[in-house]
Backbone of each chain as ProteinMPNN parsed JSONL, in Angstrom:
{"seq_chain_A": "MNRTQKGAWFMLGGALLLIAFGIYIFAVMFVAGDRMAGTGWLRVGSLPLTLFLIAGVFFIRRKQSASEPDSDEREKAIARKSFVWASYSFWLFCACASFGIFFVVGAKSVVPAYILPVVFLAGLFLAQFVESAAILIQFARETADE", "coords_chain_A": {"N_chain_A": [[-1.064, -10.578, -3.723], [-1.434, -7.59, -5.497], [-0.246, -5.712, -8.378], [-0.219, -2.984, -7.792], [-0.102, -2.917, -4.988], [2.358, -4.193, -4.639], [4.011, -2.31, -5.851], [3.662, -0.183, -4.059], [4.788, -1.242, -1.679], [7.383, -1.547, -2.633], [8.144, 1.123, -3.15], [8.014, 2.161, -0.588], [9.986, 0.626, 0.714], [12.164, 1.363, -0.889], [12.348, 4.128, -0.359], [13.019, 4.074, 2.349], [15.463, 2.786, 2.176], [16.91, 4.654, 0.704], [17.002, 6.754, 2.516], [18.547, 5.549, 4.482], [20.869, 5.215, 2.99], [21.519, 7.887, 2.556], [22.098, 8.688, 5.166], [24.314, 7.084, 5.558], [26.131, 8.172, 3.659], [26.358, 10.725, 4.756], [27.543, 10.089, 7.2], [29.96, 9.038, 6.309], [31.119, 11.208, 4.937], [31.137, 13.354, 6.769], [31.721, 12.394, 9.278], [33.574, 10.184, 9.218], [35.385, 11.273, 7.409], [38.639, 12.093, 6.364], [39.565, 9.562, 6.684], [38.275, 7.889, 5.004], [39.247, 7.575, 2.219], [39.125, 7.878, -1.385], [36.717, 6.213, -3.614], [35.666, 3.839, -2.914], [33.982, 3.335, -0.754], [31.629, 4.426, -1.651], [30.875, 2.72, -3.705], [30.467, 0.379, -2.254], [28.389, 1.153, -0.594], [26.429, 1.662, -2.474], [25.754, -0.786, -3.441], [23.716, -2.391, -1.998], [21.486, -0.818, -2.623], [21.359, -0.941, -5.426], [20.964, -3.7, -5.803], [18.499, -3.95, -4.553], [16.879, -2.4, -6.249], [16.983, -3.879, -8.643], [15.934, -6.357, -7.809], [13.451, -5.46, -7.05], [12.211, -4.711, -9.45], [11.802, -7.203, -10.71], [10.145, -8.334, -8.79], [7.86, -6.722, -8.873], [7.013, -6.994, -11.514], [6.287, -9.653, -11.721], [3.454, -11.642, -12.218], [0.325, -12.626, -10.712], [-1.302, -14.315, -12.159], [-1.285, -15.336, -15.614], [-3.198, -14.003, -17.051], [-3.77, -11.785, -15.601], [-4.643, -8.366, -15.346], [-2.622, -5.389, -15.799], [-3.396, -3.238, -14.23], [-6.448, -2.584, -12.685], [-9.719, -0.924, -12.644], [-10.414, -0.507, -9.977], [-7.978, -0.529, -8.603], [-6.82, 1.695, -9.791], [-8.522, 3.686, -8.841], [-7.982, 3.566, -6.098], [-5.273, 4.248, -6.175], [-5.49, 6.836, -7.165], [-6.835, 8.204, -5.101], [-4.925, 7.916, -3.106], [-2.814, 9.381, -4.176], [-3.865, 11.944, -4.029], [-3.97, 12.319, -1.25], [-1.206, 12.195, -0.784], [-0.378, 14.506, -2.118], [-1.665, 16.483, -0.579], [-0.235, 16.113, 1.829], [2.356, 16.79, 1.064], [2.159, 19.557, 0.405], [1.281, 20.533, 2.842], [3.442, 19.891, 4.497], [5.497, 21.444, 3.291], [4.458, 23.995, 3.72], [4.371, 24.078, 6.534], [7.109, 23.749, 7.065], [8.187, 26.05, 5.866], [6.932, 28.196, 7.278], [7.708, 27.435, 9.787], [10.513, 27.689, 9.745], [10.555, 30.413, 9.346], [9.452, 31.43, 11.744], [11.212, 30.376, 13.613], [13.905, 31.221, 13.016], [13.504, 33.868, 12.555], [12.243, 36.853, 10.925], [14.092, 38.469, 9.603], [16.395, 37.091, 9.413], [19.069, 35.01, 8.032], [19.143, 32.093, 6.096], [20.923, 29.084, 5.143], [21.374, 28.33, 1.647], [20.995, 25.66, 0.934], [18.973, 24.723, 2.416], [16.512, 25.01, 1.173], [16.324, 23.068, -1.074], [16.579, 20.814, 0.571], [14.286, 20.891, 2.183], [12.376, 20.631, 0.155], [13.004, 18.07, -0.918], [12.646, 16.511, 1.361], [9.919, 16.882, 1.677], [9.02, 15.55, -0.609], [9.797, 12.915, -0.026], [8.194, 12.462, 2.202], [5.694, 12.671, 1.008], [5.781, 10.451, -0.672], [5.918, 8.383, 1.209], [3.409, 8.729, 2.431], [1.695, 8.273, 0.259], [2.282, 5.57, -0.435], [1.664, 4.307, 2.013], [-1.058, 4.955, 2.195], [-2.108, 3.562, 0.011], [-1.575, 0.884, 0.783], [-2.986, 0.732, 3.185], [-5.636, 1.147, 2.361], [-6.084, -1.128, 0.77], [-5.711, -3.084, 2.723], [-7.812, -2.544, 4.491], [-10.043, -3.268, 2.995], [-9.617, -5.978, 2.81], [-9.771, -6.7, 5.47], [-12.408, -6.341, 5.991], [-13.654, -8.522, 4.999]], "CA_chain_A": [[-0.733, -9.152, -3.744], [-1.471, -7.119, -6.875], [0.9, -4.905, -8.783], [-0.265, -1.694, -7.089], [0.412, -3.154, -3.628], [3.792, -4.461, -4.742], [4.652, -1.024, -6.113], [3.645, 0.603, -2.823], [5.816, -1.81, -0.794], [8.679, -1.267, -3.236], [8.462, 2.545, -2.937], [8.287, 2.314, 0.841], [11.312, 0.057, 0.969], [13.155, 2.184, -1.574], [12.506, 5.389, 0.37], [13.768, 3.782, 3.589], [16.835, 2.475, 1.785], [17.558, 5.915, 0.316], [17.28, 7.492, 3.753], [19.697, 4.88, 5.098], [22.015, 5.527, 2.155], [21.861, 9.274, 2.836], [22.763, 8.713, 6.477], [25.623, 6.459, 5.332], [26.977, 9.167, 2.994], [26.608, 11.778, 5.746], [28.503, 9.568, 8.17], [31.258, 8.898, 5.656], [31.691, 12.495, 4.546], [31.308, 14.317, 7.849], [32.196, 11.757, 10.508], [34.817, 9.48, 8.941], [36.273, 12.283, 6.834], [39.803, 11.699, 5.585], [39.876, 8.14, 6.838], [37.614, 7.139, 3.94], [39.729, 8.115, 0.943], [38.697, 7.126, -2.569], [35.274, 6.063, -3.817], [35.262, 2.466, -2.61], [32.857, 3.349, 0.171], [30.424, 4.738, -2.43], [30.478, 1.498, -4.416], [29.939, -0.56, -1.248], [27.087, 1.642, -0.145], [25.464, 1.622, -3.579], [25.42, -2.174, -3.797], [22.369, -2.793, -1.551], [20.475, -0.041, -3.348], [21.272, -1.497, -6.782], [20.333, -5.02, -5.698], [17.094, -3.733, -4.217], [16.192, -1.919, -7.443], [16.855, -4.986, -9.597], [14.98, -7.322, -7.243], [12.136, -4.834, -7.038], [11.638, -4.76, -10.797], [11.285, -8.562, -10.914], [9.068, -8.54, -7.818], [6.659, -6.029, -9.311], [6.564, -7.47, -12.818], [5.746, -11.012, -11.657], [2.005, -11.596, -12.108], [-0.311, -13.747, -10.012], [-1.685, -15.226, -13.23], [-0.898, -14.781, -16.917], [-4.261, -13.146, -17.573], [-4.002, -10.655, -14.691], [-4.364, -7.067, -15.973], [-1.603, -4.6, -15.097], [-4.071, -2.431, -13.214], [-7.847, -2.438, -13.061], [-10.333, 0.353, -12.257], [-10.389, -0.358, -8.519], [-6.616, -0.158, -8.22], [-6.611, 3.075, -10.235], [-9.258, 4.557, -7.919], [-7.209, 3.599, -4.851], [-4.042, 5.001, -6.439], [-5.866, 8.251, -7.312], [-7.118, 8.731, -3.769], [-3.648, 7.962, -2.384], [-2.038, 10.49, -4.723], [-4.44, 13.173, -3.479], [-3.463, 12.419, 0.124], [0.223, 12.514, -0.855], [-0.264, 15.919, -2.499], [-2.007, 17.28, 0.61], [0.836, 16.025, 2.819], [3.507, 17.538, 0.54], [1.927, 20.989, 0.56], [1.213, 20.833, 4.27], [4.811, 19.846, 5.005], [6.237, 22.62, 2.795], [3.927, 25.176, 4.412], [4.834, 24.03, 7.929], [8.559, 23.974, 7.087], [8.436, 27.462, 5.533], [6.555, 29.046, 8.404], [8.507, 27.033, 10.929], [11.805, 28.374, 9.618], [10.293, 31.85, 9.513], [9.249, 31.768, 13.153], [12.355, 29.937, 14.42], [15.104, 32.054, 12.804], [13.132, 35.275, 12.51], [11.916, 37.366, 9.592], [15.213, 39.161, 8.939], [17.591, 36.261, 9.487], [19.501, 34.368, 6.782], [19.323, 30.637, 6.186], [21.724, 28.595, 4.011], [20.585, 28.029, 0.453], [20.695, 24.235, 0.788], [17.756, 24.421, 3.181], [15.361, 24.922, 0.26], [16.2, 21.723, -1.662], [16.389, 19.81, 1.627], [12.853, 20.914, 2.521], [11.647, 20.094, -0.996], [13.228, 16.626, -0.992], [11.98, 15.906, 2.523], [8.492, 16.873, 1.351], [8.788, 14.482, -1.59], [9.887, 11.645, 0.689], [6.989, 12.334, 3.024], [4.569, 12.404, 0.105], [5.887, 9.069, -1.129], [5.514, 7.561, 2.346], [1.962, 8.836, 2.609], [1.03, 7.607, -0.862], [2.439, 4.12, -0.288], [0.898, 3.87, 3.179], [-2.485, 5.066, 1.88], [-2.454, 2.436, -0.864], [-1.568, -0.372, 1.534], [-4.059, 0.768, 4.185], [-6.922, 0.962, 1.683], [-6.21, -2.537, 0.41], [-5.829, -3.87, 3.956], [-9.153, -2.336, 5.046], [-10.995, -4.07, 2.229], [-9.396, -7.377, 3.166], [-10.196, -6.9, 6.852], [-13.87, -6.333, 6.052], [-14.18, -9.805, 4.483]], "C_chain_A": [[-0.709, -8.665, -5.194], [-0.314, -6.151, -7.133], [0.942, -3.562, -8.049], [0.282, -1.837, -5.663], [1.91, -3.396, -3.662], [4.55, -3.159, -4.964], [4.729, -0.174, -4.862], [4.697, 0.085, -1.839], [7.21, -1.478, -1.305], [9.085, 0.189, -2.974], [8.757, 2.81, -1.472], [9.689, 1.819, 1.174], [12.414, 0.891, 0.342], [13.412, 3.492, -0.849], [13.307, 5.166, 1.648], [15.239, 3.516, 3.272], [17.594, 3.74, 1.393], [17.891, 6.76, 1.536], [18.505, 6.883, 4.435], [20.964, 5.196, 4.317], [22.476, 6.962, 2.396], [22.575, 9.416, 4.172], [24.168, 8.142, 6.358], [26.595, 7.457, 4.699], [27.35, 10.278, 3.967], [27.673, 11.322, 6.735], [29.892, 9.472, 7.554], [31.897, 10.263, 5.425], [32.013, 13.365, 5.754], [31.847, 13.698, 9.137], [33.53, 11.074, 10.248], [35.838, 10.403, 8.314], [37.412, 11.686, 6.038], [40.128, 10.215, 5.693], [39.262, 7.307, 5.712], [38.029, 7.731, 2.597], [39.222, 7.262, -0.211], [37.182, 6.994, -2.647], [34.793, 4.648, -3.516], [34.048, 2.417, -1.703], [31.553, 3.615, -0.567], [29.93, 3.495, -3.173], [29.871, 0.497, -3.43], [28.55, -0.135, -0.814], [26.023, 1.559, -1.215], [24.992, 0.214, -3.881], [24.042, -2.598, -3.286], [21.264, -2.08, -2.313], [20.26, -0.609, -4.749], [20.579, -2.847, -6.756], [18.839, -4.888, -5.405], [16.306, -3.295, -5.451], [15.961, -3.054, -8.441], [15.829, -5.998, -9.103], [13.573, -6.761, -7.284], [11.458, -4.892, -8.395], [11.052, -6.139, -11.073], [10.085, -8.833, -10.006], [7.76, -7.922, -8.323], [6.112, -6.631, -10.601], [5.931, -8.851, -12.77], [4.242, -10.957, -11.417], [1.483, -12.807, -11.352], [-0.789, -14.79, -11.021], [-1.374, -14.542, -14.551], [-1.937, -13.782, -17.425], [-4.524, -11.919, -16.684], [-3.704, -9.338, -15.402], [-3.331, -6.307, -15.149], [-2.225, -3.788, -13.96], [-5.53, -2.313, -13.617], [-8.434, -1.171, -12.43], [-10.276, 0.57, -10.755], [-9.013, 0.078, -8.043], [-6.321, 1.278, -8.621], [-7.322, 4.043, -9.301], [-8.515, 4.688, -6.597], [-5.946, 4.431, -5.034], [-4.34, 6.494, -6.547], [-6.087, 8.89, -5.965], [-5.819, 8.879, -2.979], [-2.799, 9.122, -2.868], [-2.547, 11.817, -4.18], [-3.951, 13.376, -2.049], [-1.98, 12.78, 0.143], [0.426, 13.99, -1.203], [-0.578, 16.82, -1.309], [-0.852, 17.296, 1.591], [2.057, 16.809, 2.359], [3.324, 19.035, 0.782], [1.872, 21.393, 2.027], [2.609, 20.861, 4.877], [5.592, 21.084, 4.583], [5.762, 23.893, 3.498], [4.438, 25.221, 5.849], [6.333, 24.313, 8.006], [8.87, 25.452, 6.834], [8.126, 28.36, 6.723], [7.338, 28.687, 9.658], [9.86, 27.706, 10.919], [11.648, 29.865, 9.878], [10.198, 32.215, 10.988], [10.456, 31.394, 14.006], [13.528, 30.9, 14.267], [14.77, 33.539, 12.733], [13.004, 35.777, 11.086], [13.132, 37.941, 8.869], [16.496, 38.346, 8.988], [17.889, 35.632, 8.127], [19.657, 32.879, 7.02], [20.165, 30.187, 4.992], [20.833, 28.187, 2.846], [20.208, 26.56, 0.352], [19.442, 23.839, 1.564], [16.571, 24.209, 2.232], [15.261, 23.554, -0.417], [16.023, 20.626, -0.627], [14.917, 19.726, 2.009], [12.035, 20.278, 1.395], [11.777, 18.576, -1.057], [12.563, 15.91, 0.177], [10.473, 15.831, 2.29], [8.147, 15.762, 0.373], [8.83, 13.115, -0.919], [8.628, 11.407, 1.509], [5.788, 11.988, 2.154], [4.601, 10.951, -0.374], [5.492, 8.108, -0.026], [3.991, 7.532, 2.479], [1.228, 8.108, 1.495], [1.098, 6.092, -0.719], [1.612, 3.598, 0.881], [-0.6, 3.91, 2.887], [-2.941, 3.921, 0.985], [-2.575, 1.158, -0.05], [-2.69, -0.405, 2.567], [-5.41, 0.535, 3.524], [-7.117, -0.493, 1.272], [-6.41, -3.402, 1.653], [-7.225, -3.733, 4.558], [-10.174, -3.167, 4.306], [-10.849, -5.534, 2.59], [-9.92, -7.671, 4.551], [-11.72, -6.977, 6.955], [-14.465, -7.66, 5.634], [-14.471, -10.779, 5.604]], "O_chain_A": [[-0.036, -9.263, -6.033], [0.471, -5.825, -6.243], [2.02, -3.065, -7.723], [1.035, -0.984, -5.191], [2.65, -2.878, -2.826], [5.592, -2.923, -4.353], [5.739, 0.486, -4.62], [5.419, 0.876, -1.232], [8.11, -1.166, -0.525], [10.232, 0.459, -2.618], [9.649, 3.594, -1.147], [10.47, 2.509, 1.829], [13.465, 1.107, 0.946], [14.558, 3.925, -0.732], [14.171, 5.973, 1.992], [16.137, 3.954, 3.992], [18.775, 3.885, 1.708], [18.939, 7.405, 1.585], [19.387, 7.602, 4.906], [22.019, 5.42, 4.91], [23.676, 7.231, 2.436], [23.539, 10.172, 4.295], [25.104, 8.646, 6.978], [27.739, 7.58, 5.139], [28.497, 10.724, 4.009], [28.589, 12.075, 7.067], [30.887, 9.791, 8.206], [33.085, 10.447, 5.688], [33.041, 14.042, 5.773], [32.373, 14.409, 9.994], [34.509, 11.331, 10.95], [37.024, 10.336, 8.639], [37.192, 10.87, 5.143], [40.883, 9.679, 4.882], [39.665, 6.166, 5.484], [37.202, 8.337, 1.914], [38.928, 6.079, -0.043], [36.455, 7.586, -1.849], [33.654, 4.295, -3.822], [33.183, 1.557, -1.862], [30.499, 3.11, -0.181], [28.727, 3.247, -3.26], [28.874, -0.156, -3.74], [27.647, -0.961, -0.682], [24.841, 1.404, -0.907], [23.948, 0.029, -4.506], [23.253, -3.125, -4.071], [20.227, -2.672, -2.613], [19.124, -0.744, -5.205], [19.709, -3.119, -7.583], [18.022, -5.63, -5.949], [15.191, -3.766, -5.674], [14.878, -3.175, -9.014], [14.968, -6.446, -9.859], [12.612, -7.492, -7.523], [10.248, -5.101, -8.473], [9.947, -6.252, -11.603], [9.125, -9.486, -10.415], [6.693, -8.526, -8.213], [4.9, -6.764, -10.766], [5.141, -9.207, -13.644], [3.8, -10.28, -10.488], [2.104, -13.87, -11.344], [-0.695, -15.993, -10.776], [-1.216, -13.322, -14.607], [-1.603, -12.835, -18.138], [-5.401, -11.11, -16.987], [-2.638, -9.189, -16.0], [-3.18, -6.548, -13.951], [-1.654, -3.669, -12.876], [-5.829, -1.978, -14.763], [-7.72, -0.429, -11.755], [-10.108, 1.701, -10.298], [-8.893, 0.951, -7.183], [-5.651, 2.004, -7.886], [-6.789, 5.11, -8.995], [-8.422, 5.779, -6.036], [-5.585, 5.223, -4.164], [-3.555, 7.324, -6.086], [-5.592, 9.986, -5.701], [-5.637, 9.863, -2.262], [-2.134, 9.78, -2.069], [-1.757, 12.718, -3.899], [-3.56, 14.482, -1.677], [-1.541, 13.572, 0.976], [1.303, 14.646, -0.642], [0.132, 17.792, -1.05], [-0.509, 18.347, 2.132], [2.73, 17.433, 3.18], [4.22, 19.701, 1.3], [2.355, 22.459, 2.407], [2.929, 21.743, 5.674], [6.269, 21.705, 5.403], [6.568, 24.763, 3.83], [4.882, 26.265, 6.326], [6.786, 25.028, 8.9], [9.718, 26.035, 7.511], [8.95, 29.18, 7.128], [7.598, 29.549, 10.498], [10.314, 28.23, 11.937], [12.48, 30.494, 10.533], [10.797, 33.196, 11.429], [10.701, 32.034, 15.029], [14.091, 31.352, 15.264], [15.664, 34.379, 12.841], [13.577, 35.208, 10.157], [13.191, 37.9, 7.64], [17.567, 38.848, 8.644], [17.084, 35.706, 7.2], [20.233, 32.456, 8.022], [20.133, 30.827, 3.941], [19.694, 27.758, 3.032], [19.191, 26.236, -0.261], [18.917, 22.74, 1.383], [15.733, 23.337, 2.46], [14.204, 22.927, -0.346], [15.386, 19.611, -0.907], [14.363, 18.635, 2.145], [11.122, 19.491, 1.645], [10.782, 17.872, -1.228], [11.986, 14.835, 0.01], [9.828, 14.849, 2.655], [7.112, 15.108, 0.503], [7.999, 12.253, -1.206], [8.068, 10.311, 1.516], [4.973, 11.134, 2.504], [3.56, 10.301, -0.466], [4.804, 7.12, -0.284], [3.375, 6.475, 2.617], [0.249, 7.405, 1.749], [0.085, 5.408, -0.866], [0.94, 2.574, 0.765], [-1.333, 3.005, 3.284], [-4.027, 3.372, 1.173], [-3.56, 0.429, -0.173], [-3.283, -1.458, 2.801], [-6.244, -0.194, 4.061], [-8.215, -1.031, 1.415], [-7.195, -4.35, 1.63], [-7.767, -4.706, 5.082], [-11.084, -3.718, 4.924], [-11.841, -6.258, 2.669], [-10.453, -8.752, 4.803], [-12.261, -7.592, 7.875], [-15.644, -7.915, 5.878], [-14.916, -11.898, 5.35]]}, "seq_chain_B": "MSSDYLTNQVRRLRFEHGQMTQQQLADKVGVTRQTIIAIEGGNYAPSLPLAFRIARTFDVTIEQVFRYEDEQT", "coords_chain_B": {"N_chain_B": [[-14.935, 3.387, -0.764], [-16.919, 1.583, -0.483], [-20.278, 0.49, -0.834], [-23.163, 1.197, 0.68], [-25.744, 0.81, -0.122], [-25.862, -0.703, -2.364], [-26.414, -3.838, -3.513], [-25.513, -7.17, -4.595], [-25.677, -10.028, -6.816], [-23.579, -11.548, -7.565], [-21.956, -13.671, -6.597], [-23.826, -15.772, -6.327], [-24.705, -16.039, -8.978], [-22.345, -16.812, -10.168], [-21.946, -19.383, -9.151], [-24.145, -20.582, -10.234], [-23.526, -20.645, -12.871], [-21.964, -22.893, -13.906], [-20.271, -23.295, -11.676], [-18.401, -21.218, -11.661], [-15.228, -19.809, -11.06], [-13.81, -17.174, -9.019], [-11.522, -16.166, -10.186], [-11.855, -16.934, -12.854], [-14.106, -15.433, -13.582], [-13.021, -12.895, -13.207], [-11.066, -12.884, -15.202], [-12.695, -12.948, -17.445], [-14.035, -10.481, -17.391], [-12.02, -8.673, -17.234], [-10.646, -7.72, -14.939], [-8.923, -7.815, -11.727], [-8.727, -10.656, -9.488], [-9.014, -9.843, -6.877], [-10.585, -7.585, -7.119], [-13.037, -8.669, -7.884], [-13.574, -10.094, -5.553], [-13.853, -7.932, -3.806], [-16.117, -6.701, -4.894], [-18.103, -8.686, -4.576], [-18.149, -8.807, -1.824], [-19.282, -6.433, -1.196], [-17.658, -4.269, -0.829], [-16.8, -2.666, -2.808], [-18.03, -0.59, -5.356], [-18.717, -1.28, -8.61], [-17.774, 0.278, -11.749], [-19.999, 1.569, -14.305], [-19.464, 0.452, -16.948], [-18.039, -1.881, -16.176], [-19.944, -3.173, -14.604], [-21.856, -3.719, -16.535], [-20.387, -5.47, -18.144], [-20.083, -7.619, -16.415], [-22.742, -8.402, -16.09], [-23.345, -9.178, -18.709], [-21.64, -11.297, -18.995], [-22.895, -13.229, -17.486], [-25.146, -13.403, -18.921], [-27.473, -11.969, -18.291], [-29.688, -9.276, -17.255], [-28.534, -6.056, -16.104], [-29.865, -5.228, -13.848], [-30.551, -7.596, -12.694], [-28.278, -8.436, -11.592], [-27.16, -6.395, -10.003], [-28.451, -4.429, -7.341], [-29.975, -1.517, -6.219], [-30.553, -0.224, -3.16], [-32.895, 1.935, -2.056], [-32.787, 4.651, 0.296], [-35.19, 4.953, 1.579], [-36.44, 2.53, 1.46]], "CA_chain_B": [[-15.497, 2.898, -2.007], [-17.988, 0.626, -0.232], [-21.586, 1.022, -1.145], [-24.071, 0.622, 1.652], [-27.054, 0.588, -0.701], [-25.75, -1.51, -3.573], [-26.215, -5.266, -3.264], [-25.316, -7.885, -5.854], [-25.881, -11.479, -6.849], [-22.453, -12.071, -8.35], [-21.53, -14.99, -6.09], [-24.863, -16.763, -6.662], [-24.677, -16.244, -10.419], [-21.116, -17.572, -10.475], [-22.18, -20.8, -8.857], [-25.167, -21.092, -11.146], [-22.949, -20.751, -14.213], [-20.913, -23.907, -13.955], [-19.317, -23.163, -10.574], [-17.322, -20.346, -12.14], [-14.398, -19.297, -9.977], [-13.608, -15.715, -9.029], [-10.466, -15.879, -11.16], [-12.419, -17.061, -14.198], [-14.944, -14.249, -13.822], [-12.109, -11.757, -13.318], [-10.439, -12.944, -16.535], [-13.701, -12.645, -18.476], [-14.432, -9.064, -17.383], [-10.823, -7.844, -17.339], [-10.192, -7.134, -13.671], [-8.197, -8.772, -10.891], [-9.575, -11.456, -8.609], [-9.278, -9.038, -5.679], [-11.713, -6.686, -7.405], [-14.244, -9.493, -7.814], [-13.802, -10.341, -4.128], [-14.345, -6.683, -3.209], [-17.482, -6.483, -5.385], [-18.99, -9.657, -3.923], [-18.236, -8.47, -0.405], [-19.92, -5.131, -1.019], [-16.658, -3.267, -0.471], [-16.467, -1.84, -3.969], [-19.105, -0.436, -6.327], [-18.069, -1.251, -9.924], [-18.208, 1.3, -12.688], [-21.078, 1.096, -15.187], [-18.976, -0.507, -17.952], [-17.714, -3.155, -15.539], [-21.204, -3.792, -14.194], [-22.467, -4.268, -17.75], [-19.59, -6.633, -18.579], [-20.418, -8.726, -15.506], [-24.096, -8.852, -16.427], [-23.314, -9.867, -20.002], [-20.96, -12.588, -18.799], [-23.904, -14.159, -16.98], [-26.263, -13.354, -19.858], [-28.648, -11.438, -17.608], [-29.696, -7.815, -17.246], [-27.737, -5.489, -15.015], [-30.703, -5.183, -12.646], [-30.584, -8.93, -12.09], [-26.997, -8.637, -10.903], [-26.963, -5.356, -8.99], [-29.678, -3.815, -6.869], [-29.73, -0.326, -5.421], [-31.571, -0.085, -2.131], [-33.139, 3.331, -1.712], [-32.764, 4.874, 1.754], [-36.517, 4.875, 2.186], [-36.988, 1.154, 1.432]], "C_chain_B": [[-16.62, 1.899, -1.765], [-19.312, 1.302, -0.507], [-22.582, 0.378, -0.215], [-25.372, 0.213, 1.01], [-27.024, -0.279, -1.947], [-25.477, -2.95, -3.177], [-26.069, -5.963, -4.608], [-25.483, -9.376, -5.68], [-24.726, -12.161, -7.569], [-22.064, -13.473, -7.904], [-22.537, -16.066, -6.49], [-24.834, -17.077, -8.147], [-23.435, -17.018, -10.848], [-21.343, -19.054, -10.268], [-23.202, -21.404, -9.802], [-24.638, -21.255, -12.567], [-21.724, -21.655, -14.189], [-19.853, -23.75, -12.889], [-18.105, -22.327, -10.998], [-16.533, -19.812, -10.943], [-14.274, -17.771, -10.097], [-12.552, -15.339, -10.074], [-10.999, -15.947, -12.582], [-13.291, -15.856, -14.539], [-14.06, -13.017, -14.009], [-11.461, -11.719, -14.705], [-11.433, -12.543, -17.617], [-14.024, -11.154, -18.547], [-13.234, -8.121, -17.328], [-10.417, -7.11, -16.076], [-9.428, -8.203, -12.891], [-9.184, -9.541, -10.009], [-9.937, -10.682, -7.347], [-10.46, -8.095, -5.894], [-13.02, -7.452, -7.346], [-14.592, -9.781, -6.357], [-14.4, -9.104, -3.465], [-15.789, -6.399, -3.637], [-18.448, -7.41, -4.664], [-19.181, -9.341, -2.45], [-18.894, -7.133, -0.142], [-18.951, -4.026, -0.634], [-16.285, -2.358, -1.63], [-17.665, -1.813, -4.907], [-18.48, -0.328, -7.71], [-18.578, -0.095, -10.766], [-19.302, 0.706, -13.583], [-20.571, 0.122, -16.251], [-18.656, -1.877, -17.356], [-18.978, -3.892, -15.127], [-21.906, -4.428, -15.407], [-21.711, -5.513, -18.235], [-19.918, -7.847, -17.713], [-21.79, -9.278, -15.868], [-24.089, -9.634, -17.738], [-22.598, -11.2, -19.904], [-21.957, -13.645, -18.336], [-25.152, -14.196, -17.855], [-27.572, -12.953, -19.163], [-28.597, -9.916, -17.69], [-28.924, -7.312, -16.03], [-28.543, -5.419, -13.722], [-30.79, -6.544, -11.968], [-29.282, -9.232, -11.346], [-26.862, -7.66, -9.736], [-28.309, -4.733, -8.624], [-29.321, -2.649, -5.965], [-30.883, -0.151, -4.455], [-31.699, 1.388, -1.783], [-33.144, 3.464, -0.204], [-34.114, 4.627, 2.376], [-37.068, 3.465, 2.216], [-36.396, 0.319, 2.567]], "O_chain_B": [[-17.221, 1.41, -2.72], [-19.443, 2.523, -0.423], [-22.831, -0.826, -0.29], [-26.06, -0.658, 1.541], [-28.074, -0.557, -2.526], [-24.444, -3.256, -2.582], [-26.454, -5.415, -5.641], [-25.438, -9.913, -4.573], [-24.897, -13.247, -8.124], [-21.865, -14.36, -8.733], [-22.151, -17.146, -6.938], [-24.928, -18.239, -8.541], [-23.488, -17.797, -11.799], [-20.977, -19.876, -11.108], [-23.136, -22.587, -10.133], [-25.257, -21.942, -13.379], [-20.598, -21.216, -14.425], [-18.678, -24.027, -13.13], [-16.955, -22.679, -10.731], [-17.117, -19.412, -9.935], [-14.59, -17.177, -11.128], [-12.676, -14.323, -10.757], [-10.644, -15.12, -13.423], [-13.223, -15.324, -15.646], [-14.328, -12.188, -14.879], [-11.324, -10.653, -15.305], [-11.069, -11.88, -18.588], [-14.259, -10.62, -19.63], [-13.405, -6.903, -17.371], [-9.897, -5.996, -16.142], [-9.302, -9.344, -13.336], [-10.325, -9.121, -9.816], [-11.032, -10.841, -6.808], [-11.237, -7.838, -4.975], [-14.01, -6.947, -6.817], [-15.759, -9.72, -5.968], [-15.331, -9.204, -2.665], [-16.591, -5.915, -2.838], [-19.496, -6.971, -4.191], [-20.252, -9.579, -1.891], [-19.05, -6.736, 1.013], [-19.368, -2.966, -0.166], [-15.541, -1.393, -1.455], [-18.247, -2.851, -5.223], [-17.765, 0.64, -7.969], [-19.662, 0.44, -10.532], [-19.502, -0.508, -13.612], [-21.176, -0.931, -16.448], [-18.962, -2.909, -17.955], [-19.068, -5.109, -15.288], [-22.469, -5.519, -15.317], [-22.322, -6.485, -18.679], [-20.019, -8.966, -18.214], [-21.973, -10.493, -15.942], [-24.77, -10.654, -17.85], [-22.911, -12.132, -20.645], [-21.879, -14.805, -18.739], [-26.099, -14.928, -17.569], [-28.63, -13.527, -19.419], [-27.604, -9.338, -18.132], [-28.696, -8.043, -15.066], [-27.986, -5.535, -12.63], [-31.079, -6.619, -10.774], [-29.211, -10.18, -10.564], [-26.498, -8.048, -8.626], [-29.179, -4.539, -9.472], [-28.484, -2.765, -5.069], [-32.031, 0.043, -4.856], [-30.76, 2.012, -1.289], [-33.465, 2.511, 0.506], [-34.222, 4.167, 3.513], [-38.05, 3.202, 2.91], [-36.732, -0.857, 2.708]]}, "name": "protein", "num_of_chains": 2, "seq": "MNRTQKGAWFMLGGALLLIAFGIYIFAVMFVAGDRMAGTGWLRVGSLPLTLFLIAGVFFIRRKQSASEPDSDEREKAIARKSFVWASYSFWLFCACASFGIFFVVGAKSVVPAYILPVVFLAGLFLAQFVESAAILIQFARETADEMSSDYLTNQVRRLRFEHGQMTQQQLADKVGVTRQTIIAIEGGNYAPSLPLAFRIARTFDVTIEQVFRYEDEQT"}
């Protein structure tokens, strides 16, 4: 597995972990409420994320051989194509979310301000998923053709 | 990135040059072994600089390594 593939797996795993962490925070703040006093729950929840980040850095930096380049032209071409797909998905998601909200709540209705950053962040997560998946699929297709 | 009309003799030239491994060729031309595998399998068309580096590694011309099959041939 080359560095680009490792990076794609790492970003996929990191995005899933962040989503899980977000659900954990939501559950603590809005479900558990006063029963979870203090910040101990935040430290416990942050531990898997921190360990994952540290392990991920070592995982990505480890090379198959000492002479392996960090990234060659083929990997850059695959990464470029994947980034384009991620950009398309981000804009498509933001457009669908904007018009979806417009048609669901109506033209003259009011939505909370936090909706905007939520849509933006959700779009970023989706773009990261698409980019990582596109990288891994392109590498897998080349391997399958052998 | 596959090229239906570009064929190459990289694998044959590797064996003719002291049974060179894919990793050794990759180290000489500055790419990963996976890229060499993709080139030999016809799944990736190298850039001109890379194609020239491969040809010079084998001390042959670029036309002796890569061949472009026209649609009409």
